[in-house]
C-alpha positions in Angstrom: -10.8 15.4 -5.3 -12.6 12.1 -3.7 -10.9 8.7 -4.5 -13.3 7.0 -7.2 -12.5 3.6 -5.2 -14.1 4.3 -2.2 -17.8 5.1 -4.4 -20.8 2.5 -3.2 -24.2 1.5 -5.4 -26.5 3.7 -3.8 -24.5 7.1 -3.7 -24.7 10.3 -5.7 -21.9 11.7 -7.1 -20.8 14.6 -9.1 -17.6 15.1 -11.8 -15.8 18.0 -12.4 -17.5 20.2 -15.5 -20.8 18.6 -14.6 -23.5 20.2 -13.0 -26.0 17.3 -12.2 -25.3 14.3 -10.2 -24.9 10.8 -11.4 -26.1 7.8 -8.8 -23.7 5.1 -8.6 -25.7 1.5 -9.8 -23.2 -0.9 -10.1 -19.6 -1.7 -9.0 -17.2 -4.3 -10.2 -14.1 -2.7 -9.9 -12.3 -1.4 -12.0 -15.6 -0.3 -13.6 -18.5 1.8 -11.9 -21.6 2.5 -13.8 -23.2 5.7 -13.3 -26.8 7.0 -14.0 -28.9 10.2 -13.9 -32.1 11.3 -15.4 -32.3 14.7 -17.3 -35.8 16.3 -18.6 -37.0 12.9 -18.8 -33.9 11.4 -20.8 -31.6 8.8 -18.9 -27.6 9.5 -18.8 -25.0 7.2 -17.7 -21.2 6.9 -17.8 -19.0 4.5 -16.8 -15.8 4.9 -14.7 -12.5 2.9 -15.3 -10.9 3.7 -11.9 -7.5 1.7 -13.2 -6.9 3.7 -16.2 -8.7 7.0 -14.3 -10.9 7.8 -17.2 -14.7 8.1 -17.8 -17.0 8.2 -20.8 -20.0 6.4 -22.9 -19.7 2.5 -24.0 -18.6 1.5 -27.2 -21.7 -1.3 -27.4 -25.0 0.0 -29.1 -26.9 -3.1 -28.6 -26.7 -2.4 -24.3 -28.9 0.1 -22.4 -28.4 1.6 -19.1 -31.9 1.8 -17.6 -32.6 -1.0 -16.0 -30.7 -2.7 -13.2 -30.9 -6.2 -16.0 -29.5 -4.0 -18.6 -27.2 -2.2 -16.3 -25.8 -6.2 -15.0 -25.4 -7.0 -18.6 -23.1 -3.9 -19.7 -20.9 -4.8 -16.4 -20.4 -8.4 -18.2 -19.8 -6.6 -21.1 -17.0 -4.3 -19.9 -15.6 -7.9 -18.3 -15.7 -9.9 -21.4 -18.5 -11.9 -19.0 -21.6 -11.6 -21.7 -23.8 -14.5 -22.6 -23.8 -13.6 -26.0 -20.2 -12.1 -26.1 -20.8 -8.9 -26.2 -17.8 -6.7 -25.6 -17.8 -3.3 -24.1 -15.4 -0.8 -22.9 -15.2 3.2 -22.4 -15.5 5.2 -26.2 -12.1 6.5 -27.1 -14.1 9.3 -28.7 -16.1 10.2 -25.4 -13.4 9.4 -22.9 -12.6 12.7 -20.4 -10.8 12.1 -17.0 -12.3 10.8 -14.2 -12.1 13.6 -11.3 -15.1 13.5 -8.5 -15.8 16.5 -6.3 -18.7 15.3 -4.4 -20.0 12.6 -3.0 -23.6 12.1 -1.1 
């Protein structure tokens, strides 16, 4: 298992029980936002290193396709979004954070 504190923007990571690579797009501890494309559709996951979980966010108003959207999502995770949008990792969709490969 790889220590999630060591991931850096631009790296590709693979999680247990996943067969796809996610690109690390933003790091501001304790959160890391990772994205991937599969069959032309974008997917994302947010890592919470402090609580050792990952999953989708709870705010419907935030996208994760562009650098600007990812920056806004990170602000919301930290409670600093200018429009006071708040976000956390979905309680329903969270899973344990286990990184098995980095490249």
